[in-house]
Every structure is written in structure tokens, then in C-alpha cells.
PDB file with one MODEL, atoms N, CA, C and O in Angstrom:
MODEL        1
ATOM      1  N   MET A   1     109.524 260.504  19.939  1.00  0.00           N
ATOM      2  CA  MET A   1     110.265 259.917  18.836  1.00  0.00           C
ATOM      3  C   MET A   1     111.602 259.401  19.364  1.00  0.00           C
ATOM      4  O   MET A   1     112.304 260.094  20.102  1.00  0.00           O
ATOM      5  N   LEU A   2     111.935 258.194  18.978  1.00  0.00           N
ATOM      6  CA  LEU A   2     113.201 257.598  19.403  1.00  0.00           C
ATOM      7  C   LEU A   2     114.360 258.162  18.608  1.00  0.00           C
ATOM      8  O   LEU A   2     114.209 258.458  17.423  1.00  0.00           O
ATOM      9  N   PRO A   3     115.523 258.319  19.240  1.00  0.00           N
ATOM     10  CA  PRO A   3     116.710 258.698  18.470  1.00  0.00           C
ATOM     11  C   PRO A   3     117.010 257.604  17.448  1.00  0.00           C
ATOM     12  O   PRO A   3     116.622 256.451  17.636  1.00  0.00           O
ATOM     13  N   GLN A   4     117.694 257.963  16.377  1.00  0.00           N
ATOM     14  CA  GLN A   4     117.962 257.019  15.290  1.00  0.00           C
ATOM     15  C   GLN A   4     118.650 255.758  15.798  1.00  0.00           C
ATOM     16  O   GLN A   4     118.263 254.653  15.418  1.00  0.00           O
ATOM     17  N   TRP A   5     119.667 255.904  16.653  1.00  0.00           N
ATOM     18  CA  TRP A   5     120.392 254.718  17.124  1.00  0.00           C
ATOM     19  C   TRP A   5     119.488 253.810  17.939  1.00  0.00           C
ATOM     20  O   TRP A   5     119.627 252.588  17.889  1.00  0.00           O
ATOM     21  N   GLU A   6     118.559 254.399  18.694  1.00  0.00           N
ATOM     22  CA  GLU A   6     117.626 253.600  19.487  1.00  0.00           C
ATOM     23  C   GLU A   6     116.643 252.875  18.561  1.00  0.00           C
ATOM     24  O   GLU A   6     116.320 251.707  18.779  1.00  0.00           O
ATOM     25  N   GLY A   7     116.187 253.561  17.557  1.00  0.00           N
ATOM     26  CA  GLY A   7     115.294 252.933  16.578  1.00  0.00           C
ATOM     27  C   GLY A   7     115.988 251.798  15.843  1.00  0.00           C
ATOM     28  O   GLY A   7     115.378 250.760  15.585  1.00  0.00           O
ATOM     29  N   ASP A   8     117.255 251.986  15.504  1.00  0.00           N
ATOM     30  CA  ASP A   8     118.018 250.928  14.840  1.00  0.00           C
ATOM     31  C   ASP A   8     118.165 249.718  15.759  1.00  0.00           C
ATOM     32  O   ASP A   8     118.056 248.576  15.313  1.00  0.00           O
ATOM     33  N   ARG A   9     118.412 249.974  17.041  1.00  0.00           N
ATOM     34  CA  ARG A   9     118.559 248.886  18.008  1.00  0.00           C
ATOM     35  C   ARG A   9     117.260 248.097  18.139  1.00  0.00           C
ATOM     36  O   ARG A   9     117.278 246.868  18.198  1.00  0.00           O
ATOM     37  N   VAL A  10     116.149 248.798  18.184  1.00  0.00           N
ATOM     38  CA  VAL A  10     114.847 248.139  18.289  1.00  0.00           C
ATOM     39  C   VAL A  10     114.587 247.312  17.035  1.00  0.00           C
ATOM     40  O   VAL A  10     114.123 246.175  17.124  1.00  0.00           O
ATOM     41  N   SER A  11     114.884 247.873  15.874  1.00  0.00           N
ATOM     42  CA  SER A  11     114.680 247.151  14.622  1.00  0.00           C
ATOM     43  C   SER A  11     115.536 245.887  14.573  1.00  0.00           C
ATOM     44  O   SER A  11     115.069 244.833  14.140  1.00  0.00           O
ATOM     45  N   LEU A  12     116.776 245.993  15.012  1.00  0.00           N
ATOM     46  CA  LEU A  12     117.669 244.841  15.030  1.00  0.00           C
ATOM     47  C   LEU A  12     117.119 243.776  15.975  1.00  0.00           C
ATOM     48  O   LEU A  12     117.108 242.593  15.635  1.00  0.00           O
ATOM     49  N   HIS A  13     116.672 244.177  17.135  1.00  0.00           N
ATOM     50  CA  HIS A  13     116.107 243.245  18.109  1.00  0.00           C
ATOM     51  C   HIS A  13     114.869 242.557  17.526  1.00  0.00           C
ATOM     52  O   HIS A  13     114.705 241.345  17.665  1.00  0.00           O
ATOM     53  N   LEU A  14     114.004 243.331  16.877  1.00  0.00           N
ATOM     54  CA  LEU A  14     112.802 242.747  16.277  1.00  0.00           C
ATOM     55  C   LEU A  14     113.162 241.772  15.166  1.00  0.00           C
ATOM     56  O   LEU A  14     112.541 240.717  15.036  1.00  0.00           O
ATOM     57  N   ASN A  15     114.157 242.121  14.370  1.00  0.00           N
ATOM     58  CA  ASN A  15     114.591 241.212  13.312  1.00  0.00           C
ATOM     59  C   ASN A  15     115.144 239.912  13.896  1.00  0.00           C
ATOM     60  O   ASN A  15     114.888 238.832  13.364  1.00  0.00           O
ATOM     61  N   GLU A  16     115.897 240.014  14.980  1.00  0.00           N
ATOM     62  CA  GLU A  16     116.430 238.813  15.631  1.00  0.00           C
ATOM     63  C   GLU A  16     115.288 237.943  16.166  1.00  0.00           C
ATOM     64  O   GLU A  16     115.309 236.722  16.012  1.00  0.00           O
ATOM     65  N   LEU A  17     114.305 238.569  16.788  1.00  0.00           N
ATOM     66  CA  LEU A  17     113.155 237.821  17.287  1.00  0.00           C
ATOM     67  C   LEU A  17     112.401 237.139  16.142  1.00  0.00           C
ATOM     68  O   LEU A  17     112.037 235.967  16.239  1.00  0.00           O
ATOM     69  N   ALA A  18     112.174 237.875  15.074  1.00  0.00           N
ATOM     70  CA  ALA A  18     111.453 237.316  13.932  1.00  0.00           C
ATOM     71  C   ALA A  18     112.203 236.122  13.344  1.00  0.00           C
ATOM     72  O   ALA A  18     111.592 235.128  12.953  1.00  0.00           O
ATOM     73  N   THR A  19     113.514 236.229  13.287  1.00  0.00           N
ATOM     74  CA  THR A  19     114.319 235.128  12.759  1.00  0.00           C
ATOM     75  C   THR A  19     114.186 233.900  13.660  1.00  0.00           C
ATOM     76  O   THR A  19     114.024 232.782  13.172  1.00  0.00           O
ATOM     77  N   LYS A  20     114.255 234.110  14.960  1.00  0.00           N
ATOM     78  CA  LYS A  20     114.102 232.990  15.895  1.00  0.00           C
ATOM     79  C   LYS A  20     112.711 232.371  15.790  1.00  0.00           C
ATOM     80  O   LYS A  20     112.573 231.148  15.809  1.00  0.00           O
ATOM     81  N   ILE A  21     111.708 233.189  15.682  1.00  0.00           N
ATOM     82  CA  ILE A  21     110.330 232.690  15.576  1.00  0.00           C
ATOM     83  C   ILE A  21     110.157 231.882  14.295  1.00  0.00           C
ATOM     84  O   ILE A  21     109.488 230.849  14.293  1.00  0.00           O
ATOM     85  N   ALA A  22     110.761 232.354  13.206  1.00  0.00           N
ATOM     86  CA  ALA A  22     110.644 231.665  11.918  1.00  0.00           C
ATOM     87  C   ALA A  22     111.276 230.279  11.956  1.00  0.00           C
ATOM     88  O   ALA A  22     110.912 229.417  11.157  1.00  0.00           O
ATOM     89  N   THR A  23     112.215 230.051  12.870  1.00  0.00           N
ATOM     90  CA  THR A  23     112.854 228.735  12.960  1.00  0.00           C
ATOM     91  C   THR A  23     112.025 227.741  13.775  1.00  0.00           C
ATOM     92  O   THR A  23     112.310 226.543  13.758  1.00  0.00           O
ATOM     93  N   LEU A  24     111.016 228.217  14.479  1.00  0.00           N
ATOM     94  CA  LEU A  24     110.162 227.329  15.259  1.00  0.00           C
ATOM     95  C   LEU A  24     109.261 226.525  14.329  1.00  0.00           C
ATOM     96  O   LEU A  24     108.911 226.976  13.238  1.00  0.00           O
ATOM     97  N   ASP A  25     108.891 225.327  14.779  1.00  0.00           N
ATOM     98  CA  ASP A  25     107.936 224.567  13.965  1.00  0.00           C
ATOM     99  C   ASP A  25     106.553 225.191  14.140  1.00  0.00           C
ATOM    100  O   ASP A  25     106.336 225.945  15.088  1.00  0.00           O
ATOM    101  N   PRO A  26     105.615 224.890  13.242  1.00  0.00           N
ATOM    102  CA  PRO A  26     104.294 225.537  13.286  1.00  0.00           C
ATOM    103  C   PRO A  26     103.564 225.399  14.628  1.00  0.00           C
ATOM    104  O   PRO A  26     102.901 226.343  15.059  1.00  0.00           O
ATOM    105  N   ALA A  27     103.670 224.261  15.287  1.00  0.00           N
ATOM    106  CA  ALA A  27     102.993 224.085  16.580  1.00  0.00           C
ATOM    107  C   ALA A  27     103.587 225.020  17.633  1.00  0.00           C
ATOM    108  O   ALA A  27     102.856 225.595  18.440  1.00  0.00           O
ATOM    109  N   GLU A  28     104.914 225.172  17.623  1.00  0.00           N
ATOM    110  CA  GLU A  28     105.562 226.080  18.569  1.00  0.00           C
ATOM    111  C   GLU A  28     105.192 227.527  18.263  1.00  0.00           C
ATOM    112  O   GLU A  28     104.975 228.322  19.178  1.00  0.00           O
ATOM    113  N   GLN A  29     105.120 227.870  16.979  1.00  0.00           N
ATOM    114  CA  GLN A  29     104.712 229.230  16.611  1.00  0.00           C
ATOM    115  C   GLN A  29     103.287 229.498  17.075  1.00  0.00           C
ATOM    116  O   GLN A  29     102.997 230.575  17.596  1.00  0.00           O
ATOM    117  N   GLU A  30     102.402 228.535  16.892  1.00  0.00           N
ATOM    118  CA  GLU A  30     101.013 228.702  17.327  1.00  0.00           C
ATOM    119  C   GLU A  30     100.952 228.908  18.837  1.00  0.00           C
ATOM    120  O   GLU A  30     100.226 229.778  19.318  1.00  0.00           O
ATOM    121  N   ALA A  31     101.713 228.107  19.587  1.00  0.00           N
ATOM    122  CA  ALA A  31     101.739 228.255  21.043  1.00  0.00           C
ATOM    123  C   ALA A  31     102.273 229.633  21.431  1.00  0.00           C
ATOM    124  O   ALA A  31     101.776 230.260  22.366  1.00  0.00           O
ATOM    125  N   LEU A  32     103.277 230.092  20.713  1.00  0.00           N
ATOM    126  CA  LEU A  32     103.843 231.417  20.985  1.00  0.00           C
ATOM    127  C   LEU A  32     102.809 232.504  20.743  1.00  0.00           C
ATOM    128  O   LEU A  32     102.657 233.401  21.572  1.00  0.00           O
ATOM    129  N   TRP A  33     102.098 232.444  19.626  1.00  0.00           N
ATOM    130  CA  TRP A  33     101.085 233.468  19.312  1.00  0.00           C
ATOM    131  C   TRP A  33      99.959 233.446  20.335  1.00  0.00           C
ATOM    132  O   TRP A  33      99.426 234.492  20.703  1.00  0.00           O
ATOM    133  N   GLU A  34      99.598 232.243  20.795  1.00  0.00           N
ATOM    134  CA  GLU A  34      98.565 232.157  21.831  1.00  0.00           C
ATOM    135  C   GLU A  34      99.038 232.819  23.124  1.00  0.00           C
ATOM    136  O   GLU A  34      98.270 233.513  23.790  1.00  0.00           O
ATOM    137  N   LYS A  35     100.296 232.602  23.469  1.00  0.00           N
ATOM    138  CA  LYS A  35     100.853 233.222  24.674  1.00  0.00           C
ATOM    139  C   LYS A  35     100.898 234.739  24.528  1.00  0.00           C
ATOM    140  O   LYS A  35     100.582 235.464  25.471  1.00  0.00           O
ATOM    141  N   VAL A  36     101.288 235.216  23.357  1.00  0.00           N
ATOM    142  CA  VAL A  36     101.323 236.665  23.106  1.00  0.00           C
ATOM    143  C   VAL A  36      99.914 237.248  23.236  1.00  0.00           C
ATOM    144  O   VAL A  36      99.730 238.301  23.846  1.00  0.00           O
ATOM    145  N   ALA A  37      98.929 236.568  22.667  1.00  0.00           N
ATOM    146  CA  ALA A  37      97.547 237.047  22.761  1.00  0.00           C
ATOM    147  C   ALA A  37      97.086 237.081  24.209  1.00  0.00           C
ATOM    148  O   ALA A  37      96.424 238.029  24.633  1.00  0.00           O
ATOM    149  N   GLU A  38      97.438 236.041  24.971  1.00  0.00           N
ATOM    150  CA  GLU A  38      97.064 235.986  26.380  1.00  0.00           C
ATOM    151  C   GLU A  38      97.699 237.136  27.163  1.00  0.00           C
ATOM    152  O   GLU A  38      97.032 237.787  27.967  1.00  0.00           O
ATOM    153  N   LEU A  39      98.980 237.381  26.927  1.00  0.00           N
ATOM    154  CA  LEU A  39      99.664 238.473  27.625  1.00  0.00           C
ATOM    155  C   LEU A  39      99.074 239.827  27.262  1.00  0.00           C
ATOM    156  O   LEU A  39      98.905 240.683  28.130  1.00  0.00           O
ATOM    157  N   ASN A  40      98.757 240.029  25.975  1.00  0.00           N
ATOM    158  CA  ASN A  40      98.140 241.292  25.556  1.00  0.00           C
ATOM    159  C   ASN A  40      96.773 241.468  26.199  1.00  0.00           C
ATOM    160  O   ASN A  40      96.414 242.574  26.604  1.00  0.00           O
ATOM    161  N   PHE A  41      96.008 240.387  26.295  1.00  0.00           N
ATOM    162  CA  PHE A  41      94.697 240.437  26.930  1.00  0.00           C
ATOM    163  C   PHE A  41      94.843 240.816  28.401  1.00  0.00           C
ATOM    164  O   PHE A  41      94.113 241.673  28.899  1.00  0.00           O
ATOM    165  N   GLN A  42      95.796 240.173  29.105  1.00  0.00           N
ATOM    166  CA  GLN A  42      96.020 240.475  30.515  1.00  0.00           C
ATOM    167  C   GLN A  42      96.443 241.929  30.701  1.00  0.00           C
ATOM    168  O   GLN A  42      95.981 242.593  31.629  1.00  0.00           O
ATOM    169  N   ARG A  43      97.305 242.422  29.841  1.00  0.00           N
ATOM    170  CA  ARG A  43      97.734 243.831  29.930  1.00  0.00           C
ATOM    171  C   ARG A  43      96.560 244.768  29.697  1.00  0.00           C
ATOM    172  O   ARG A  43      96.428 245.792  30.367  1.00  0.00           O
ATOM    173  N   GLY A  44      95.712 244.412  28.746  1.00  0.00           N
ATOM    174  CA  GLY A  44      94.530 245.230  28.488  1.00  0.00           C
ATOM    175  C   GLY A  44      93.593 245.268  29.682  1.00  0.00           C
ATOM    176  O   GLY A  44      93.058 246.322  30.028  1.00  0.00           O
ATOM    177  N   LEU A  45      93.395 244.110  30.314  1.00  0.00           N
ATOM    178  CA  LEU A  45      92.550 244.071  31.508  1.00  0.00           C
ATOM    179  C   LEU A  45      93.149 244.897  32.639  1.00  0.00           C
ATOM    180  O   LEU A  45      92.431 245.609  33.341  1.00  0.00           O
ATOM    181  N   GLU A  46      94.454 244.803  32.812  1.00  0.00           N
ATOM    182  CA  GLU A  46      95.114 245.576  33.869  1.00  0.00           C
ATOM    183  C   GLU A  46      94.990 247.081  33.602  1.00  0.00           C
ATOM    184  O   GLU A  46      94.747 247.860  34.524  1.00  0.00           O
ATOM    185  N   ALA A  47      95.157 247.483  32.343  1.00  0.00           N
ATOM    186  CA  ALA A  47      95.014 248.904  31.993  1.00  0.00           C
ATOM    187  C   ALA A  47      93.587 249.376  32.248  1.00  0.00           C
ATOM    188  O   ALA A  47      93.371 250.478  32.754  1.00  0.00           O
ATOM    189  N   LEU A  48      92.620 248.540  31.897  1.00  0.00           N
ATOM    190  CA  LEU A  48      91.220 248.882  32.145  1.00  0.00           C
ATOM    191  C   LEU A  48      90.952 249.000  33.637  1.00  0.00           C
ATOM    192  O   LEU A  48      90.264 249.923  34.073  1.00  0.00           O
ATOM    193  N   ALA A  49      91.493 248.069  34.427  1.00  0.00           N
ATOM    194  CA  ALA A  49      91.304 248.110  35.874  1.00  0.00           C
ATOM    195  C   ALA A  49      91.917 249.376  36.465  1.00  0.00           C
ATOM    196  O   ALA A  49      91.331 249.990  37.357  1.00  0.00           O
ATOM    197  N   GLN A  50      93.084 249.766  35.976  1.00  0.00           N
ATOM    198  CA  GLN A  50      93.719 250.988  36.480  1.00  0.00           C
ATOM    199  C   GLN A  50      92.862 252.213  36.167  1.00  0.00           C
ATOM    200  O   GLN A  50      92.708 253.097  37.010  1.00  0.00           O
ATOM    201  N   LYS A  51      92.305 252.268  34.952  1.00  0.00           N
ATOM    202  CA  LYS A  51      91.440 253.393  34.589  1.00  0.00           C
ATOM    203  C   LYS A  51      90.185 253.411  35.453  1.00  0.00           C
ATOM    204  O   LYS A  51      89.731 254.469  35.890  1.00  0.00           O
ATOM    205  N   TYR A  52      89.630 252.221  35.693  1.00  0.00           N
ATOM    206  CA  TYR A  52      88.422 252.138  36.508  1.00  0.00           C
ATOM    207  C   TYR A  52      88.701 252.564  37.943  1.00  0.00           C
ATOM    208  O   TYR A  52      87.909 253.291  38.542  1.00  0.00           O
ATOM    209  N   ARG A  53      89.843 252.107  38.506  1.00  0.00           N
ATOM    210  CA  ARG A  53      90.211 252.524  39.863  1.00  0.00           C
ATOM    211  C   ARG A  53      90.416 254.038  39.924  1.00  0.00           C
ATOM    212  O   ARG A  53      90.026 254.679  40.900  1.00  0.00           O
ATOM    213  N   ALA A  54      91.022 254.607  38.894  1.00  0.00           N
ATOM    214  CA  ALA A  54      91.237 256.058  38.866  1.00  0.00           C
ATOM    215  C   ALA A  54      89.900 256.795  38.825  1.00  0.00           C
ATOM    216  O   ALA A  54      89.723 257.815  39.491  1.00  0.00           O
ATOM    217  N   ARG A  55      88.962 256.269  38.038  1.00  0.00           N
ATOM    218  CA  ARG A  55      87.640 256.895  37.972  1.00  0.00           C
ATOM    219  C   ARG A  55      86.935 256.813  39.319  1.00  0.00           C
ATOM    220  O   ARG A  55      86.355 257.794  39.786  1.00  0.00           O
ATOM    221  N   LEU A  56      86.988 255.638  39.940  1.00  0.00           N
ATOM    222  CA  LEU A  56      86.351 255.496  41.253  1.00  0.00           C
ATOM    223  C   LEU A  56      86.999 256.409  42.286  1.00  0.00           C
ATOM    224  O   LEU A  56      86.310 256.991  43.125  1.00  0.00           O
ATOM    225  N   ALA A  57      88.327 256.536  42.227  1.00  0.00           N
ATOM    226  CA  ALA A  57      89.027 257.434  43.155  1.00  0.00           C
ATOM    227  C   ALA A  57      88.581 258.870  42.932  1.00  0.00           C
ATOM    228  O   ALA A  57      88.357 259.605  43.894  1.00  0.00           O
ATOM    229  N   ALA A  58      88.447 259.279  41.674  1.00  0.00           N
ATOM    230  CA  ALA A  58      88.013 260.643  41.363  1.00  0.00           C
ATOM    231  C   ALA A  58      86.584 260.888  41.845  1.00  0.00           C
ATOM    232  O   ALA A  58      86.237 262.002  42.239  1.00  0.00           O
ATOM    233  N   GLU A  59      85.761 259.845  41.810  1.00  0.00           N
ATOM    234  CA  GLU A  59      84.376 259.962  42.278  1.00  0.00           C
ATOM    235  C   GLU A  59      84.275 259.824  43.802  1.00  0.00           C
ATOM    236  O   GLU A  59      83.220 260.067  44.387  1.00  0.00           O
ATOM    237  N   GLY A  60      85.371 259.434  44.425  1.00  0.00           N
ATOM    238  CA  GLY A  60      85.363 259.249  45.867  1.00  0.00           C
ATOM    239  C   GLY A  60      84.695 257.955  46.304  1.00  0.00           C
ATOM    240  O   GLY A  60      84.273 257.836  47.454  1.00  0.00           O
ATOM    241  N   THR A  61      84.594 256.984  45.401  1.00  0.00           N
ATOM    242  CA  THR A  61      83.904 255.730  45.726  1.00  0.00           C
ATOM    243  C   THR A  61      84.828 254.514  45.676  1.00  0.00           C
ATOM    244  O   THR A  61      84.354 253.378  45.693  1.00  0.00           O
ATOM    245  N   LEU A  62      86.118 254.735  45.615  1.00  0.00           N
ATOM    246  CA  LEU A  62      87.072 253.629  45.496  1.00  0.00           C
ATOM    247  C   LEU A  62      87.033 252.700  46.701  1.00  0.00           C
ATOM    248  O   LEU A  62      87.244 251.495  46.559  1.00  0.00           O
ATOM    249  N   ASP A  63      86.767 253.241  47.881  1.00  0.00           N
ATOM    250  CA  ASP A  63      86.810 252.435  49.102  1.00  0.00           C
ATOM    251  C   ASP A  63      85.463 251.831  49.486  1.00  0.00           C
ATOM    252  O   ASP A  63      85.328 251.273  50.575  1.00  0.00           O
ATOM    253  N   GLN A  64      84.471 251.933  48.616  1.00  0.00           N
ATOM    254  CA  GLN A  64      83.167 251.340  48.918  1.00  0.00           C
ATOM    255  C   GLN A  64      83.288 249.816  48.974  1.00  0.00           C
ATOM    256  O   GLN A  64      84.052 249.207  48.225  1.00  0.00           O
ATOM    257  N   THR A  65      82.520 249.226  49.874  1.00  0.00           N
ATOM    258  CA  THR A  65      82.515 247.765  49.956  1.00  0.00           C
ATOM    259  C   THR A  65      81.669 247.189  48.829  1.00  0.00           C
ATOM    260  O   THR A  65      80.851 247.885  48.227  1.00  0.00           O
ATOM    261  N   ALA A  66      81.881 245.909  48.557  1.00  0.00           N
ATOM    262  CA  ALA A  66      81.092 245.233  47.526  1.00  0.00           C
ATOM    263  C   ALA A  66      79.611 245.258  47.888  1.00  0.00           C
ATOM    264  O   ALA A  66      78.760 245.412  47.012  1.00  0.00           O
ATOM    265  N   ASP A  67      79.298 245.106  49.181  1.00  0.00           N
ATOM    266  CA  ASP A  67      77.901 245.137  49.613  1.00  0.00           C
ATOM    267  C   ASP A  67      77.253 246.487  49.329  1.00  0.00           C
ATOM    268  O   ASP A  67      76.098 246.547  48.908  1.00  0.00           O
ATOM    269  N   THR A  68      77.986 247.559  49.555  1.00  0.00           N
ATOM    270  CA  THR A  68      77.458 248.902  49.284  1.00  0.00           C
ATOM    271  C   THR A  68      77.199 249.081  47.794  1.00  0.00           C
ATOM    272  O   THR A  68      76.155 249.601  47.400  1.00  0.00           O
ATOM    273  N   VAL A  69      78.136 248.656  46.979  1.00  0.00           N
ATOM    274  CA  VAL A  69      77.970 248.769  45.523  1.00  0.00           C
ATOM    275  C   VAL A  69      76.773 247.951  45.057  1.00  0.00           C
ATOM    276  O   VAL A  69      75.969 248.423  44.253  1.00  0.00           O
ATOM    277  N   MET A  70      76.655 246.722  45.561  1.00  0.00           N
ATOM    278  CA  MET A  70      75.531 245.870  45.153  1.00  0.00           C
ATOM    279  C   MET A  70      74.199 246.466  45.598  1.00  0.00           C
ATOM    280  O   MET A  70      73.215 246.385  44.863  1.00  0.00           O
ATOM    281  N   ALA A  71      74.150 247.060  46.782  1.00  0.00           N
ATOM    282  CA  ALA A  71      72.922 247.692  47.257  1.00  0.00           C
ATOM    283  C   ALA A  71      72.543 248.869  46.367  1.00  0.00           C
ATOM    284  O   ALA A  71      71.367 249.061  46.057  1.00  0.00           O
ATOM    285  N   GLU A  72      73.531 249.654  45.956  1.00  0.00           N
ATOM    286  CA  GLU A  72      73.253 250.785  45.060  1.00  0.00           C
ATOM    287  C   GLU A  72      72.767 250.305  43.699  1.00  0.00           C
ATOM    288  O   GLU A  72      71.857 250.895  43.117  1.00  0.00           O
ATOM    289  N   LEU A  73      73.374 249.232  43.190  1.00  0.00           N
ATOM    290  CA  LEU A  73      72.940 248.679  41.907  1.00  0.00           C
ATOM    291  C   LEU A  73      71.513 248.136  41.999  1.00  0.00           C
ATOM    292  O   LEU A  73      70.714 248.318  41.081  1.00  0.00           O
ATOM    293  N   LYS A  74      71.200 247.473  43.106  1.00  0.00           N
ATOM    294  CA  LYS A  74      69.847 246.948  43.291  1.00  0.00           C
ATOM    295  C   LYS A  74      68.839 248.094  43.301  1.00  0.00           C
ATOM    296  O   LYS A  74      67.791 248.014  42.661  1.00  0.00           O
ATOM    297  N   LYS A  75      69.161 249.155  44.028  1.00  0.00           N
ATOM    298  CA  LYS A  75      68.270 250.316  44.090  1.00  0.00           C
ATOM    299  C   LYS A  75      68.077 250.921  42.703  1.00  0.00           C
ATOM    300  O   LYS A  75      66.960 251.272  42.323  1.00  0.00           O
ATOM    301  N   LEU A  76      69.161 251.042  41.955  1.00  0.00           N
ATOM    302  CA  LEU A  76      69.085 251.597  40.604  1.00  0.00           C
ATOM    303  C   LEU A  76      68.216 250.719  39.699  1.00  0.00           C
ATOM    304  O   LEU A  76      67.400 251.237  38.936  1.00  0.00           O
ATOM    305  N   ARG A  77      68.387 249.395  39.778  1.00  0.00           N
ATOM    306  CA  ARG A  77      67.568 248.475  38.970  1.00  0.00           C
ATOM    307  C   ARG A  77      66.090 248.628  39.323  1.00  0.00           C
ATOM    308  O   ARG A  77      65.231 248.652  38.441  1.00  0.00           O
ATOM    309  N   GLU A  78      65.804 248.729  40.611  1.00  0.00           N
ATOM    310  CA  GLU A  78      64.416 248.876  41.049  1.00  0.00           C
ATOM    311  C   GLU A  78      63.814 250.181  40.544  1.00  0.00           C
ATOM    312  O   GLU A  78      62.655 250.211  40.132  1.00  0.00           O
ATOM    313  N   GLU A  79      64.595 251.259  40.572  1.00  0.00           N
ATOM    314  CA  GLU A  79      64.112 252.551  40.068  1.00  0.00           C
ATOM    315  C   GLU A  79      63.830 252.476  38.573  1.00  0.00           C
ATOM    316  O   GLU A  79      62.823 253.005  38.102  1.00  0.00           O
ATOM    317  N   ILE A  80      64.708 251.826  37.832  1.00  0.00           N
ATOM    318  CA  ILE A  80      64.515 251.696  36.383  1.00  0.00           C
ATOM    319  C   ILE A  80      63.294 250.840  36.090  1.00  0.00           C
ATOM    320  O   ILE A  80      62.485 251.179  35.226  1.00  0.00           O
ATOM    321  N   ALA A  81      63.159 249.733  36.808  1.00  0.00           N
ATOM    322  CA  ALA A  81      62.011 248.848  36.602  1.00  0.00           C
ATOM    323  C   ALA A  81      60.712 249.573  36.927  1.00  0.00           C
ATOM    324  O   ALA A  81      59.737 249.452  36.186  1.00  0.00           O
ATOM    325  N   ALA A  82      60.684 250.326  38.024  1.00  0.00           N
ATOM    326  CA  ALA A  82      59.491 251.064  38.404  1.00  0.00           C
ATOM    327  C   ALA A  82      59.138 252.105  37.340  1.00  0.00           C
ATOM    328  O   ALA A  82      57.965 252.301  37.023  1.00  0.00           O
ATOM    329  N   ASP A  83      60.143 252.763  36.800  1.00  0.00           N
ATOM    330  CA  ASP A  83      59.910 253.757  35.754  1.00  0.00           C
ATOM    331  C   ASP A  83      59.392 253.095  34.483  1.00  0.00           C
ATOM    332  O   ASP A  83      58.523 253.648  33.808  1.00  0.00           O
ATOM    333  N   ASP A  84      59.915 251.922  34.149  1.00  0.00           N
ATOM    334  CA  ASP A  84      59.449 251.204  32.954  1.00  0.00           C
ATOM    335  C   ASP A  84      57.993 250.789  33.076  1.00  0.00           C
ATOM    336  O   ASP A  84      57.258 250.820  32.089  1.00  0.00           O
ATOM    337  N   TYR A  85      57.566 250.402  34.265  1.00  0.00           N
ATOM    338  CA  TYR A  85      56.182 249.961  34.458  1.00  0.00           C
ATOM    339  C   TYR A  85      55.224 251.123  34.419  1.00  0.00           C
ATOM    340  O   TYR A  85      54.053 250.937  34.088  1.00  0.00           O
ATOM    341  N   ARG A  86      55.683 252.327  34.747  1.00  0.00           N
ATOM    342  CA  ARG A  86      54.825 253.522  34.709  1.00  0.00           C
ATOM    343  C   ARG A  86      54.550 253.969  33.282  1.00  0.00           C
ATOM    344  O   ARG A  86      53.511 254.571  33.011  1.00  0.00           O
ATOM    345  N   THR A  87      55.461 253.685  32.375  1.00  0.00           N
ATOM    346  CA  THR A  87      55.291 254.182  31.011  1.00  0.00           C
ATOM    347  C   THR A  87      54.651 253.176  30.107  1.00  0.00           C
ATOM    348  O   THR A  87      54.443 253.451  28.925  1.00  0.00           O
TER     349      THR A  87
ENDMDL
END
């Protein structure tokens, strides 16, 4: 929880930003929202990549080469396909 003065500062900053955004013409506002969406998407991808790297590190497979990963995936696909044909 933020201290009251910090929360007030954040609110003031947000109000200033909102006021500036409201003065933009609609095309500029649209471009701004698109940029915000793009930045949020990039941050989400980066967070996902960090979680994935952490998982691979925990599994001890972070340093595997792409060829090794692809070979394991191919083997797994073949095992699944073989099992599907048996049933």
C-alpha cells in the first residue's frame, strides 16, 4: 500500500496525463492508445519469456540447443502418433 502522499502524487500525475490526452485530437488519441496497447503487449511477452526461462532453468533445460529441442519434439510427436494408431 502506498503512503497517502505517494498516492496523492500518483493521482495528480494521472490527472495531468488525462488532461493532456483529452486535449489531443481524436487521431492522436487513437495513435496513443495503439502505442499503449503495443507497449503492454510487449511487456506481457517479456514477462512470459522470463517465466518460461525460469521454468527451463528449474528443469535444467535452459541451455539446450534449438536442434535438441526440435529433436525431442519430433520424438514426442512420433510417440503420440504411434499411440493414436494403436487405439
